[in-house]
N, CA, C and O atoms as a Tinker XYZ file with bonds, in Angstrom:
   488  protein
     1  N    118.643000   29.850000  186.051000    73     2
     2  CA   118.153000   30.220000  184.452000    64     1     3
     3  C    116.792000   31.335000  184.449000    63     2     4     5
     4  O    116.024000   31.792000  185.295000    81     3
     5  N    116.920000   31.414000  183.536000    73     3     6
     6  CA   115.820000   32.362000  183.040000    64     5     7
     7  C    115.129000   32.482000  181.697000    63     6     8     9
     8  O    115.479000   33.319000  180.865000    81     7
     9  N    114.609000   32.033000  181.598000    73     7    10
    10  CA   114.169000   31.593000  180.204000    64     9    11
    11  C    112.853000   31.732000  180.073000    63    10    12    13
    12  O    112.029000   31.544000  180.967000    81    11
    13  N    112.485000   32.292000  178.192000    73    11    14
    14  CA   111.284000   32.748000  178.399000    64    13    15
    15  C    110.567000   31.398000  177.045000    63    14    16    17
    16  O    111.453000   30.827000  176.408000    81    15
    17  N    109.203000   31.023000  176.733000    73    15    18
    18  CA   109.052000   30.235000  175.836000    64    17    19
    19  C    107.851000   30.995000  175.109000    63    18    20    21
    20  O    106.983000   31.469000  175.842000    81    19
    21  N    107.721000   31.161000  173.623000    73    19    22
    22  CA   107.211000   32.333000  173.139000    64    21    23
    23  C    106.226000   30.775000  172.199000    63    22    24    25
    24  O    107.093000   30.135000  171.605000    81    23
    25  N    104.956000   30.189000  171.994000    73    23    26
    26  CA   104.496000   29.643000  171.206000    64    25    27
    27  C    103.839000   30.599000  169.992000    63    26    28    29
    28  O    103.554000   31.791000  170.106000    81    27
    29  N    103.712000   29.956000  169.076000    73    27    30
    30  CA   102.743000   30.236000  167.832000    64    29    31
    31  C    102.430000   29.271000  167.065000    63    30    32    33
    32  O    103.112000   28.252000  167.180000    81    31
    33  N    101.394000   29.282000  166.125000    73    31    34
    34  CA   101.167000   28.299000  164.966000    64    33    35
    35  C    102.139000   26.890000  164.923000    63    34    36    37
    36  O    102.000000   25.717000  165.270000    81    35
    37  N    103.097000   27.634000  164.353000    73    35    38
    38  CA   103.955000   26.271000  163.968000    64    37    39
    39  C    105.079000   25.851000  164.623000    63    38    40    41
    40  O    105.738000   24.846000  164.355000    81    39
    41  N    105.343000   26.903000  165.768000    73    39    42
    42  CA   106.943000   26.366000  166.060000    64    41    43
    43  C    106.594000   27.273000  167.525000    63    42    44    45
    44  O    105.612000   27.933000  167.866000    81    43
    45  N    108.303000   26.856000  168.393000    73    43    46
    46  CA   107.882000   27.720000  169.752000    64    45    47
    47  C    109.172000   27.748000  169.489000    63    46    48    49
    48  O    109.772000   26.876000  168.860000    81    47
    49  N    109.862000   29.193000  170.165000    73    47    50
    50  CA   110.885000   30.242000  170.485000    64    49    51
    51  C    110.718000   30.191000  171.809000    63    50    52    53
    52  O    109.758000   30.504000  172.513000    81    51
    53  N    112.040000   29.650000  172.125000    73    51    54
    54  CA   113.102000   29.224000  173.452000    64    53    55
    55  C    114.160000   30.570000  173.606000    63    54    56    57
    56  O    114.725000   30.733000  172.524000    81    55
    57  N    114.586000   31.552000  174.595000    73    55    58
    58  CA   114.825000   32.873000  174.672000    64    57    59
    59  C    115.393000   32.045000  176.312000    63    58    60    61
    60  O    114.666000   31.837000  177.283000    81    59
    61  N    117.173000   31.634000  176.162000    73    59    62
    62  CA   117.432000   31.371000  177.033000    64    61    63
    63  C    118.731000   32.562000  177.362000    63    62    64    65
    64  O    119.532000   32.832000  176.467000    81    63
    65  N    118.860000   33.479000  179.282000    73    63    66
    66  CA   119.534000   34.096000  179.462000    64    65    67
    67  C    120.174000   33.655000  180.549000    63    66    68    69
    68  O    119.814000   32.537000  180.917000    81    67
    69  N    121.194000   34.291000  181.321000    73    67    70
    70  CA   122.014000   34.243000  182.864000    64    69    71
    71  C    122.097000   33.095000  182.305000    63    70    72    73
    72  O    121.740000   32.784000  181.168000    81    71
    73  N    122.709000   32.277000  183.335000    73    71    74
    74  CA   123.200000   31.225000  183.937000    64    73    75
    75  C    122.512000   30.095000  183.591000    63    74    76    77
    76  O    121.348000   30.476000  183.458000    81    75
    77  N    122.580000   28.684000  183.324000    73    75    78
    78  CA   122.438000   27.889000  182.739000    64    77    79
    79  C    122.701000   26.496000  183.503000    63    78    80    81
    80  O    123.927000   26.430000  183.591000    81    79
    81  N    122.114000   25.304000  184.123000    73    79    82
    82  CA   122.478000   24.245000  184.591000    64    81    83
    83  C    121.902000   23.097000  183.959000    63    82    84    85
    84  O    120.742000   22.997000  183.558000    81    83
    85  N    122.695000   22.351000  183.912000    73    83    86
    86  CA   122.283000   20.984000  183.223000    64    85    87
    87  C    120.656000   20.579000  183.426000    63    86    88    89
    88  O    120.055000   19.952000  182.553000    81    87
    89  N    119.958000   21.053000  184.797000    73    87    90
    90  CA   119.278000   20.155000  185.576000    64    89    91
    91  C    117.770000   20.911000  184.970000    63    90    92    93
    92  O    116.722000   20.360000  184.634000    81    91
    93  N    118.155000   22.458000  184.988000    73    91    94
    94  CA   117.202000   23.112000  184.489000    64    93    95
    95  C    116.912000   23.384000  182.618000    63    94    96    97
    96  O    115.951000   23.960000  182.108000    81    95
    97  N    117.861000   22.875000  182.059000    73    95    98
    98  CA   117.624000   22.744000  180.552000    64    97    99
    99  C    117.153000   21.564000  180.843000    63    98   100   101
   100  O    116.037000   21.947000  181.195000    81    99
   101  N    117.119000   20.476000  180.972000    73    99   102
   102  CA   116.260000   19.090000  180.825000    64   101   103
   103  C    114.857000   19.044000  181.493000    63   102   104   105
   104  O    114.085000   18.146000  181.158000    81   103
   105  N    114.449000   20.064000  182.517000    73   103   106
   106  CA   113.695000   20.164000  183.212000    64   105   107
   107  C    112.512000   21.154000  182.485000    63   106   108   109
   108  O    111.375000   21.208000  182.953000    81   107
   109  N    112.894000   21.875000  181.368000    73   107   110
   110  CA   112.462000   22.834000  180.929000    64   109   111
   111  C    111.736000   21.813000  179.808000    63   110   112   113
   112  O    110.545000   21.504000  179.771000    81   111
   113  N    113.061000   21.284000  178.698000    73   111   114
   114  CA   112.275000   20.288000  177.925000    64   113   115
   115  C    111.430000   19.546000  178.440000    63   114   116   117
   116  O    110.330000   19.793000  177.945000    81   115
   117  N    111.379000   18.641000  179.299000    73   115   118
   118  CA   110.193000   17.645000  179.603000    64   117   119
   119  C    109.000000   18.889000  180.200000    63   118   120   121
   120  O    107.946000   18.480000  180.686000    81   119
   121  N    109.178000   19.855000  180.144000    73   119   122
   122  CA   108.132000   20.880000  180.579000    64   121   123
   123  C    107.145000   21.544000  178.953000    63   122   124   125
   124  O    105.957000   21.784000  178.735000    81   123
   125  N    108.338000   21.625000  178.173000    73   123   126
   126  CA   107.667000   21.744000  176.718000    64   125   127
   127  C    107.256000   20.435000  176.368000    63   126   128   129
   128  O    106.261000   20.439000  175.642000    81   127
   129  N    107.837000   18.984000  176.736000    73   127   130
   130  CA   106.896000   18.146000  176.399000    64   129   131
   131  C    105.512000   18.189000  176.604000    63   130   132   133
   132  O    104.680000   18.008000  175.715000    81   131
   133  N    105.293000   18.407000  177.667000    73   131   134
   134  CA   103.982000   17.876000  178.128000    64   133   135
   135  C    102.945000   18.835000  177.924000    63   134   136   137
   136  O    101.815000   18.691000  178.390000    81   135
   137  N    103.410000   20.089000  177.044000    73   135   138
   138  CA   102.610000   21.449000  176.992000    64   137   139
   139  C    101.356000   20.765000  175.812000    63   138   140   141
   140  O    101.756000   20.501000  174.678000    81   139
   141  N    100.490000   20.618000  176.017000    73   139   142
   142  CA    99.670000   20.261000  174.495000    64   141   143
   143  C    100.060000   20.885000  172.824000    63   142   144   145
   144  O     99.565000   20.670000  171.717000    81   143
   145  N    101.180000   21.733000  173.310000    73   143   146
   146  CA   101.107000   22.734000  171.941000    64   145   147
   147  C    102.040000   21.953000  170.637000    63   146   148   149
   148  O    102.170000   21.934000  169.413000    81   147
   149  N    102.683000   21.199000  172.224000    73   147   150
   150  CA   104.518000   20.594000  171.715000    64   149   151
   151  C    103.905000   19.141000  170.089000    63   150   152   153
   152  O    104.685000   18.769000  169.212000    81   151
   153  N    102.537000   18.715000  170.195000    73   151   154
   154  CA   102.410000   18.255000  169.706000    64   153   155
   155  C    101.972000   18.693000  167.867000    63   154   156   157
   156  O    102.063000   17.956000  166.885000    81   155
   157  N    101.555000   19.969000  167.932000    73   155   158
   158  CA   101.437000   20.815000  166.558000    64   157   159
   159  C    102.272000   21.266000  165.856000    63   158   160   161
   160  O    102.228000   21.290000  164.626000    81   159
   161  N    103.056000   21.641000  166.482000    73   159   162
   162  CA   105.062000   22.293000  165.730000    64   161   163
   163  C    105.542000   21.360000  165.282000    63   162   164   165
   164  O    105.487000   20.133000  165.353000    81   163
   165  N    106.114000   22.243000  164.720000    73   163   166
   166  CA   106.847000   22.055000  163.127000    64   165   167
   167  C    108.549000   22.151000  163.777000    63   166   168   169
   168  O    109.440000   21.353000  163.487000    81   167
   169  N    108.653000   23.058000  164.484000    73   167   170
   170  CA   110.143000   22.958000  165.310000    64   169   171
   171  C    110.362000   24.207000  166.415000    63   170   172   173
   172  O    109.486000   25.052000  166.606000    81   171
   173  N    111.404000   24.205000  166.979000    73   171   174
   174  CA   111.710000   24.915000  167.918000    64   173   175
   175  C    113.004000   25.427000  167.455000    63   174   176   177
   176  O    113.913000   24.883000  166.827000    81   175
   177  N    112.816000   26.962000  168.060000    73   175   178
   178  CA   114.311000   27.782000  168.190000    64   177   179
   179  C    114.764000   27.713000  169.383000    63   178   180   181
   180  O    113.871000   27.631000  170.227000    81   179
   181  N    116.388000   27.714000  169.994000    73   179   182
   182  CA   116.642000   27.669000  171.425000    64   181   183
   183  C    117.352000   28.913000  170.986000    63   182   184   185
   184  O    117.541000   29.219000  169.809000    81   183
   185  N    117.771000   29.683000  172.152000    73   183   186
   186  CA   118.162000   31.222000  171.617000    64   185   187
   187  C    119.580000   31.129000  173.053000    63   186   188   189
   188  O    119.528000   31.621000  174.180000    81   187
   189  N    120.326000   30.592000  172.627000    73   187   190
   190  CA   121.299000   31.266000  173.697000    64   189   191
   191  C    122.298000   32.546000  173.660000    63   190   192   193
   192  O    123.314000   32.722000  174.333000    81   191
   193  N    121.827000   33.227000  172.868000    73   191   194
   194  CA   122.735000   34.494000  172.641000    64   193   195
   195  C    122.702000   35.223000  174.251000    63   194   196   197
   196  O    123.757000   35.711000  174.656000    81   195
   197  N    121.748000   35.264000  174.936000    73   195   198
   198  CA   121.964000   35.985000  176.238000    64   197   199
   199  C    122.518000   35.228000  177.682000    63   198   200   201
   200  O    122.601000   35.754000  178.792000    81   199
   201  N    122.944000   33.517000  177.216000    73   199   202
   202  CA   123.291000   33.107000  177.781000    64   201   203
   203  C    125.287000   33.681000  178.748000    63   202   204   205
   204  O    126.407000   33.951000  178.313000    81   203
   205  N    124.672000   33.590000  180.069000    73   203   206
   206  CA   126.274000   34.571000  180.113000    64   205   207
   207  C    127.228000   33.527000  180.963000    63   206   208   209
   208  O    128.451000   33.659000  180.938000    81   207
   209  N    126.414000   32.201000  181.919000    73   207   210
   210  CA   127.387000   31.303000  181.707000    64   209   211
   211  C    126.306000   29.727000  181.498000    63   210   212   213
   212  O    125.250000   29.350000  182.005000    81   211
   213  N    127.352000   29.109000  180.389000    73   211   214
   214  CA   126.576000   27.466000  180.638000    64   213   215
   215  C    126.938000   26.452000  181.212000    63   214   216   217
   216  O    127.821000   25.915000  180.544000    81   215
   217  N    126.685000   25.840000  182.220000    73   215   218
   218  CA   127.441000   25.091000  183.025000    64   217   219
   219  C    126.817000   23.367000  182.469000    63   218   220   221
   220  O    126.109000   22.598000  183.120000    81   219
   221  N    127.190000   23.239000  181.549000    73   219   222
   222  CA   127.202000   21.583000  181.031000    64   221   223
   223  C    128.332000   21.644000  179.920000    63   222   224   225
   224  O    128.858000   22.582000  179.321000    81   223
   225  N    128.485000   20.332000  179.885000    73   223   226
   226  CA   128.638000   19.616000  179.441000    64   225   227
   227  C    129.022000   18.347000  177.898000    63   226   228   229
   228  O    128.769000   17.692000  178.908000    81   227
   229  N    129.135000   18.021000  177.442000    73   227   230
   230  CA   129.164000   16.939000  176.615000    64   229   231
   231  C    128.198000   15.264000  176.663000    63   230   232   233
   232  O    127.690000   14.500000  175.843000    81   231
   233  N    128.368000   15.352000  178.176000    73   231   234
   234  CA   128.007000   14.283000  178.661000    64   233   235
   235  C    126.130000   14.658000  178.891000    63   234   236   237
   236  O    125.086000   14.025000  179.048000    81   235
   237  N    126.515000   15.867000  178.800000    73   235   238
   238  CA   125.001000   16.875000  179.316000    64   237   239
   239  C    123.806000   16.756000  177.991000    63   238   240   241
   240  O    122.610000   16.497000  178.124000    81   239
   241  N    124.471000   17.002000  176.843000    73   239   242
   242  CA   123.975000   17.165000  175.201000    64   241   243
   243  C    123.911000   15.412000  174.930000    63   242   244   245
   244  O    123.055000   15.054000  174.121000    81   243
   245  N    124.533000   14.628000  175.389000    73   243   246
   246  CA   124.458000   13.312000  175.454000    64   245   247
   247  C    122.539000   12.625000  176.118000    63   246   248   249
   248  O    121.749000   11.803000  175.655000    81   247
   249  N    122.530000   13.210000  176.921000    73   247   250
   250  CA   121.816000   12.979000  177.837000    64   249   251
   251  C    120.205000   13.718000  177.170000    63   250   252   253
   252  O    119.093000   13.192000  177.203000    81   251
   253  N    120.524000   14.852000  176.694000    73   251   254
   254  CA   119.419000   15.913000  176.100000    64   253   255
   255  C    118.917000   14.880000  174.532000    63   254   256   257
   256  O    117.735000   14.730000  174.223000    81   255
   257  N    119.998000   14.323000  173.787000    73   255   258
   258  CA   119.745000   14.117000  172.730000    64   257   259
   259  C    119.127000   12.343000  172.875000    63   258   260   261
   260  O    118.231000   11.962000  172.121000    81   259
   261  N    119.662000   11.529000  173.784000    73   259   262
   262  CA   119.357000   10.466000  173.982000    64   261   263
   263  C    117.527000   10.752000  174.570000    63   262   264   265
   264  O    116.840000    9.780000  174.253000    81   263
   265  N    116.711000   11.866000  175.323000    73   263   266
   266  CA   115.685000   12.072000  176.129000    64   265   267
   267  C    114.484000   12.804000  174.853000    63   266   268   269
   268  O    113.264000   12.646000  174.902000    81   267
   269  N    115.166000   13.528000  173.877000    73   267   270
   270  CA   114.933000   13.920000  172.432000    64   269   271
   271  C    114.376000   12.720000  170.954000    63   270   272   273
   272  O    113.611000   12.359000  170.060000    81   271
   273  N    115.186000   12.649000  171.502000    73   271   274
   274  CA   114.565000   10.893000  170.931000    64   273   275
   275  C    113.662000   10.250000  171.537000    63   274   276   277
   276  O    112.594000   10.142000  170.933000    81   275
   277  N    113.759000    9.724000  172.677000    73   275   278
   278  CA   112.955000    8.998000  172.302000    64   277   279
   279  C    110.858000    9.657000  172.868000    63   278   280   281
   280  O    109.693000    9.260000  172.863000    81   279
   281  N    111.660000   10.764000  173.220000    73   279   282
   282  CA   110.000000   11.619000  172.619000    64   281   283
   283  C    109.669000   11.961000  171.313000    63   282   284   285
   284  O    108.485000   12.235000  171.119000    81   283
   285  N    110.561000   12.019000  170.219000    73   283   286
   286  CA   110.579000   11.446000  169.044000    64   285   287
   287  C    110.004000   10.365000  168.395000    63   286   288   289
   288  O    109.667000   10.376000  167.211000    81   287
   289  N    109.860000    9.206000  169.345000    73   287   290
   290  CA   109.066000    7.999000  169.105000    64   289   291
   291  C    107.219000    8.691000  168.763000    63   290   292   293
   292  O    106.429000    8.559000  167.829000    81   291
   293  N    107.195000    9.317000  169.896000    73   291   294
   294  CA   105.665000    9.690000  169.649000    64   293   295
   295  C    105.109000   11.315000  168.774000    63   294   296   297
   296  O    103.965000   11.658000  168.479000    81   295
   297  N    106.295000   11.969000  168.572000    73   295   298
   298  CA   106.129000   13.473000  168.211000    64   297   299
   299  C    106.245000   13.228000  166.601000    63   298   300   301
   300  O    105.455000   13.400000  165.673000    81   299
   301  N    107.212000   12.883000  166.663000    73   299   302
   302  CA   107.491000   12.749000  164.745000    64   301   303
   303  C    108.724000   13.171000  164.621000    63   302   304   305
   304  O    109.716000   12.864000  165.283000    81   303
   305  N    108.548000   14.295000  163.243000    73   303   306
   306  CA   109.784000   15.351000  162.972000    64   305   307
   307  C    109.434000   16.222000  163.771000    63   306   308   309
   308  O    108.485000   16.769000  164.334000    81   307
   309  N    110.635000   16.171000  163.625000    73   307   310
   310  CA   110.674000   18.064000  164.455000    64   309   311
   311  C    112.198000   18.460000  164.209000    63   310   312   313
   312  O    113.147000   17.679000  164.126000    81   311
   313  N    112.222000   20.074000  164.097000    73   311   314
   314  CA   113.077000   21.184000  163.716000    64   313   315
   315  C    113.497000   21.438000  164.814000    63   314   316   317
   316  O    112.771000   21.807000  165.737000    81   315
   317  N    115.291000   21.213000  164.930000    73   315   318
   318  CA   115.764000   22.359000  166.171000    64   317   319
   319  C    116.819000   22.966000  165.944000    63   318   320   321
   320  O    117.895000   22.380000  165.826000    81   319
   321  N    116.682000   24.188000  165.849000    73   319   322
   322  CA   117.106000   25.389000  165.677000    64   321   323
   323  C    118.132000   25.611000  166.875000    63   322   324   325
   324  O    117.349000   25.702000  167.820000    81   323
   325  N    119.160000   25.725000  167.303000    73   323   326
   326  CA   120.108000   26.675000  167.992000    64   325   327
   327  C    120.530000   27.330000  167.375000    63   326   328   329
   328  O    121.020000   27.169000  166.257000    81   327
   329  N    120.323000   28.950000  168.516000    73   327   330
   330  CA   121.114000   30.062000  168.079000    64   329   331
   331  C    122.553000   29.914000  169.335000    63   330   332   333
   332  O    122.382000   29.402000  170.441000    81   331
   333  N    123.619000   30.356000  168.961000    73   331   334
   334  CA   124.352000   30.217000  169.825000    64   333   335
   335  C    126.107000   31.252000  169.084000    63   334   336   337
   336  O    126.671000   31.013000  168.015000    81   335
   337  N    126.497000   32.299000  170.110000    73   335   338
   338  CA   127.510000   32.985000  169.584000    64   337   339
   339  C    129.041000   32.732000  169.778000    63   338   340   341
   340  O    130.038000   32.870000  169.068000    81   339
   341  N    128.739000   32.216000  171.305000    73   339   342
   342  CA   130.431000   32.120000  171.683000    64   341   343
   343  C    130.774000   30.673000  171.441000    63   342   344   345
   344  O    130.008000   29.711000  171.380000    81   343
   345  N    132.218000   30.723000  171.301000    73   343   346
   346  CA   132.668000   28.916000  170.883000    64   345   347
   347  C    132.296000   28.128000  172.031000    63   346   348   349
   348  O    131.897000   27.028000  171.649000    81   347
   349  N    132.274000   28.220000  172.976000    73   347   350
   350  CA   132.386000   27.040000  174.212000    64   349   351
   351  C    130.567000   26.747000  173.863000    63   350   352   353
   352  O    130.344000   25.538000  173.932000    81   351
   353  N    129.321000   27.550000  173.527000    73   351   354
   354  CA   128.151000   27.382000  173.217000    64   353   355
   355  C    128.029000   26.677000  172.027000    63   354   356   357
   356  O    127.093000   25.878000  172.059000    81   355
   357  N    128.557000   26.696000  171.151000    73   355   358
   358  CA   128.975000   26.746000  169.108000    64   357   359
   359  C    128.910000   24.713000  169.565000    63   358   360   361
   360  O    128.092000   23.932000  169.079000    81   359
   361  N    130.251000   24.263000  170.799000    73   359   362
   362  CA   131.053000   23.724000  170.152000    64   361   363
   363  C    129.867000   22.833000  171.452000    63   362   364   365
   364  O    130.067000   21.668000  171.106000    81   363
   365  N    129.221000   22.774000  172.201000    73   363   366
   366  CA   127.902000   22.361000  172.539000    64   365   367
   367  C    127.063000   21.473000  171.856000    63   366   368   369
   368  O    126.726000   20.301000  172.027000    81   367
   369  N    126.729000   22.654000  170.746000    73   367   370
   370  CA   125.675000   22.606000  170.359000    64   369   371
   371  C    125.935000   22.017000  169.370000    63   370   372   373
   372  O    124.867000   21.984000  168.760000    81   371
   373  N    126.978000   21.307000  168.553000    73   371   374
   374  CA   127.979000   20.832000  167.643000    64   373   375
   375  C    127.724000   19.314000  168.281000    63   374   376   377
   376  O    127.156000   18.519000  167.533000    81   375
   377  N    128.037000   18.934000  169.383000    73   375   378
   378  CA   128.236000   17.764000  170.250000    64   377   379
   379  C    126.948000   16.800000  170.249000    63   378   380   381
   380  O    126.847000   15.575000  170.175000    81   379
   381  N    125.735000   18.130000  170.392000    73   379   382
   382  CA   124.089000   17.541000  170.459000    64   381   383
   383  C    123.322000   17.379000  169.002000    63   382   384   385
   384  O    122.311000   16.759000  168.674000    81   383
   385  N    124.334000   18.283000  168.212000    73   383   386
   386  CA   123.316000   17.698000  166.275000    64   385   387
   387  C    124.516000   16.716000  166.279000    63   386   388   389
   388  O    124.132000   15.566000  166.063000    81   387
   389  N    125.127000   16.766000  166.362000    73   387   390
   390  CA   126.343000   14.938000  166.109000    64   389   391
   391  C    125.146000   13.685000  166.641000    63   390   392   393
   392  O    124.465000   12.918000  165.961000    81   391
   393  N    125.202000   13.794000  167.537000    73   391   394
   394  CA   124.178000   12.616000  168.486000    64   393   395
   395  C    122.731000   12.669000  167.997000    63   394   396   397
   396  O    122.023000   11.749000  168.407000    81   395
   397  N    122.064000   13.723000  167.064000    73   395   398
   398  CA   121.218000   13.575000  166.756000    64   397   399
   399  C    120.899000   13.374000  165.259000    63   398   400   401
   400  O    119.805000   13.472000  164.702000    81   399
   401  N    122.170000   13.054000  164.708000    73   399   402
   402  CA   121.937000   12.589000  163.409000    64   401   403
   403  C    120.934000   11.550000  162.892000    63   402   404   405
   404  O    120.960000   10.463000  163.469000    81   403
   405  N    120.155000   11.697000  162.007000    73   403   406
   406  CA   119.870000    9.846000  161.734000    64   405   407
   407  C    118.485000   10.161000  162.655000    63   406   408   409
   408  O    117.739000    9.183000  162.606000    81   407
   409  N    118.034000   11.062000  163.334000    73   407   410
   410  CA   116.808000   10.702000  164.448000    64   409   411
   411  C    115.448000   11.588000  163.604000    63   410   412   413
   412  O    115.356000   12.548000  162.839000    81   411
   413  N    114.927000   11.040000  163.979000    73   411   414
   414  CA   113.471000   11.731000  163.276000    64   413   415
   415  C    113.819000   13.556000  163.870000    63   414   416   417
   416  O    113.162000   14.408000  163.272000    81   415
   417  N    114.264000   13.788000  164.373000    73   415   418
   418  CA   114.154000   15.310000  165.138000    64   417   419
   419  C    115.883000   16.073000  164.582000    63   418   420   421
   420  O    116.928000   15.876000  165.201000    81   419
   421  N    115.775000   16.823000  163.457000    73   419   422
   422  CA   116.861000   17.260000  162.811000    64   421   423
   423  C    117.008000   18.985000  163.385000    63   422   424   425
   424  O    116.167000   19.884000  163.379000    81   423
   425  N    118.152000   18.975000  163.762000    73   423   426
   426  CA   118.726000   19.581000  164.382000    64   425   427
   427  C    120.088000   20.556000  163.675000    63   426   428   429
   428  O    121.094000   20.045000  163.184000    81   427
   429  N    119.859000   21.837000  163.756000    73   427   430
   430  CA   121.045000   22.505000  163.060000    64   429   431
   431  C    121.196000   23.680000  163.881000    63   430   432   433
   432  O    120.234000   24.063000  164.549000    81   431
   433  N    122.917000   24.643000  163.922000    73   431   434
   434  CA   123.422000   25.734000  164.253000    64   433   435
   435  C    123.570000   26.714000  163.765000    63   434   436   437
   436  O    123.834000   26.922000  162.581000    81   435
   437  N    123.397000   27.583000  164.740000    73   435   438
   438  CA   122.899000   29.418000  163.659000    64   437   439
   439  C    123.458000   30.209000  164.768000    63   438   440   441
   440  O    123.402000   29.953000  165.971000    81   439
   441  N    124.187000   31.537000  163.978000    73   439   442
   442  CA   124.769000   32.590000  164.969000    64   441   443
   443  C    123.624000   33.661000  164.868000    63   442   444   445
   444  O    123.462000   34.552000  165.702000    81   443
   445  N    122.758000   33.449000  163.620000    73   443   446
   446  CA   121.652000   34.548000  163.755000    64   445   447
   447  C    120.845000   34.018000  163.828000    63   446   448   449
   448  O    120.714000   32.959000  163.215000    81   447
   449  N    119.385000   34.814000  165.091000    73   447   450
   450  CA   118.226000   34.406000  164.945000    64   449   451
   451  C    117.520000   34.011000  163.685000    63   450   452   453
   452  O    116.878000   32.975000  163.515000    81   451
   453  N    117.814000   35.408000  162.441000    73   451   454
   454  CA   117.380000   35.255000  161.410000    64   453   455
   455  C    117.713000   34.235000  160.645000    63   454   456   457
   456  O    116.783000   33.974000  159.882000    81   455
   457  N    118.875000   33.349000  160.466000    73   455   458
   458  CA   119.143000   32.479000  159.907000    64   457   459
   459  C    118.224000   30.776000  160.143000    63   458   460   461
   460  O    117.891000   29.795000  159.477000    81   459
   461  N    118.144000   31.331000  161.615000    73   459   462
   462  CA   117.349000   30.019000  162.430000    64   461   463
   463  C    116.050000   29.867000  161.776000    63   462   464   465
   464  O    115.646000   28.753000  161.443000    81   463
   465  N    115.461000   30.802000  161.603000    73   463   466
   466  CA   113.784000   31.046000  161.614000    64   465   467
   467  C    113.500000   31.089000  159.766000    63   466   468   469
   468  O    112.442000   30.939000  159.155000    81   467
   469  N    114.862000   31.346000  159.254000    73   467   470
   470  CA   114.728000   30.928000  157.830000    64   469   471
   471  C    114.140000   29.850000  157.888000    63   470   472   473
   472  O    113.005000   29.573000  157.501000    81   471
   473  N    115.535000   28.696000  158.781000    73   471   474
   474  CA   115.648000   27.204000  158.269000    64   473   475
   475  C    114.424000   26.889000  158.802000    63   474   476   477
   476  O    113.485000   26.717000  158.024000    81   475
   477  N    114.193000   26.735000  160.483000    73   475   478
   478  CA   112.710000   26.436000  160.678000    64   477   479
   479  C    111.494000   26.299000  159.829000    63   478   480   481
   480  O    110.782000   25.342000  159.527000    81   479
   481  N    111.489000   27.763000  159.498000    73   479   482
   482  CA   110.353000   27.790000  158.820000    64   481   483
   483  C    110.179000   26.964000  157.063000    63   482   484   485
   484  O    109.173000   26.767000  156.381000    81   483
   485  N    111.323000   26.717000  156.866000    73   483   486
   486  CA   111.605000   25.630000  155.367000    64   485   487
   487  C    110.233000   24.596000  155.259000    63   486   488
   488  O    110.154000   23.767000  154.353000    81   487
């Protein structure tokens, strides 16, 4: 998996590309949770538009939601925007969003980066 993290004052932009495995996403999540910058941010934008192969299923999205819910106990509120264009990626993002309903972390799905940025910065 190739991904880049770009931190700014209020958030984190994560751009994923190529083939992505379930373990790589989980590790990247744990890595950002351990960063000192994580405490101060208000949003994360996850851009999956350059992903060619997403080797993930709904069981994985439940695990991601569960670990995010655990970390939210200490983090508090956070907006998570997912940018995806492929139908299979959108379906998985919807599953994650359903798991995150009524939690501290709020999640929405977008087809463009611009829409995600507008929502995240509100």
